C-alpha positions in Angstrom: 14.3 20.7 -20.4 12.0 23.2 -18.8 12.5 23.1 -15.0 10.1 25.9 -14.3 7.0 23.8 -14.8 6.4 21.3 -12.0 6.4 17.7 -13.4 8.0 18.7 -16.7 11.0 16.4 -16.2 8.7 13.5 -15.2 6.6 14.0 -18.3 9.7 13.9 -20.5 11.0 10.8 -18.8 7.6 9.0 -19.0 7.3 9.9 -22.7 10.7 8.4 -23.4 9.8 5.3 -21.3 6.6 4.6 -23.2 7.9 5.4 -26.7 8.0 1.7 -27.6 5.3 -1.0 -27.1 7.7 -2.9 -24.8 8.4 0.3 -22.7 4.6 0.9 -22.5 4.0 -2.6 -21.3 6.7 -2.3 -18.6 5.4 1.0 -17.5 1.8 -0.3 -17.3 3.0 -3.3 -15.2 4.9 -1.1 -12.8 1.9 1.3 -12.5 -0.5 -1.6 -11.7 2.0 -3.0 -9.1 2.3 0.5 -7.5 -1.5 0.8 -7.4 -1.7 -2.5 -5.5 0.8 -1.3 -2.9 -1.2 1.9 -2.5 -4.4 -0.1 -2.1 -2.8 -2.3 0.6 -1.6 0.7 2.6 -5.0 2.5 2.2 -6.6 -0.7 3.6 -4.3 -0.6 6.6 -5.0 3.2 7.0 -8.7 2.5 7.1 -8.1 -0.2 9.8 -6.0 2.4 11.7 -8.9 4.8 11.6 -11.5 2.1 12.7 -9.3 1.3 15.7 -9.3 5.0 16.7 -5.5 5.3 16.3 -4.2 8.6 15.0 -1.3 8.9 12.6 0.7 10.6 15.3 0.1 7.7 17.7 0.9 5.2 15.0 4.1 7.1 14.3 5.0 7.1 18.0 4.5 3.3 18.2 6.6 2.8 15.1 9.3 5.3 16.2 8.9 7.2 13.0 7.8 10.8 12.3 4.1 11.5 11.6 4.8 12.8 8.1 6.7 9.6 7.3 3.7 7.5 8.4 1.3 9.7 6.5 3.4 9.3 3.3 3.5 5.5 3.8 -0.2 5.2 4.4 -1.4 7.7 1.8 1.1 7.0 -1.0 1.9 3.3 -0.3 5.5 3.8 -1.4 6.2 0.1 -2.2 6.5 -1.0 1.5 8.8 -3.8 2.4 7.6 -6.8 4.3 9.4 -5.4 7.4 7.5 -2.1 7.1 4.2 -3.9 6.7 5.1 -6.0 9.8 5.9 -2.7 11.7 2.6 -1.2 10.8 0.7 -4.4 11.7 2.5 -4.6 15.0 1.9 -1.0 15.8 -1.8 -1.5 15.1 -1.9 -4.6 17.3 -2.6 -6.8 14.3 -1.0 -9.9 13.0 -0.2 -10.6 9.3 0.2 -13.8 7.5 2.1 -14.4 4.2 1.1 -17.5 2.4 3.1 -18.6 -0.6 1.4 -21.2 -2.8 1.2 -22.2 -6.5 -0.7 -19.7 -8.5 -3.6 -20.6 -10.8 -3.3 -19.3 -14.3 -5.1 -16.0 -14.7 -5.6 -15.5 -11.0 -4.1 -12.8 -8.8 -0.7 -13.6 -7.3 -1.1 -11.5 -4.2 -4.1 -11.4 -1.9 -4.2 -9.1 1.1 -7.0 -9.3 3.6 -7.6 -7.9 7.0 -9.6 -9.9 9.5 -10.1 -9.4 13.2 -12.1 -7.4 15.6 -11.8 -3.9 17.0 -10.9 -3.5 20.6 -13.6 -0.9 20.8 -17.0 -2.5 20.1 -18.4 0.8 19.0 -15.8 1.2 16.2 -16.2 -0.7 13.0 -14.5 -4.1 12.9 -11.3 -4.4 10.9 -13.1 -7.2 9.1 -15.4 -4.7 7.5 -12.6 -3.4 5.4 -12.6 -6.6 3.3 -9.8 -7.8 1.1 -7.8 -6.6 -1.8 -6.9 -9.0 -4.6 -3.9 -7.8 -6.5 -1.4 -8.9 -9.1 2.2 -8.3 -8.1 4.1 -10.3 -10.6 
């Protein structure tokens, strides 16, 4: 295994994981799931910006380091519900989790942000819309 090339080990692991149709299917499902988490965190990052809150201020409110908050918002590293609640609380927002029977072929996770900005000159959080994702 060549360790001198960044990402060489990851490429080898990925190649082994997708070597079978079942492995490829599992990899694709995981990739889609991760993309939805990233979209959710990017949505919250856009709301943070519209509220005029810096990453440093958000980190202070969450009692975390700024680099940790940056990673969370930019990479969406599969946040837990507790982490999402911390971000929402630090932004002065409230979240709601609704669990209901899914319709066949419909997304199983819907994340939306609604509300108004405290600063009327800043765009409303409502302007950031909703993300419809599948997290099965």
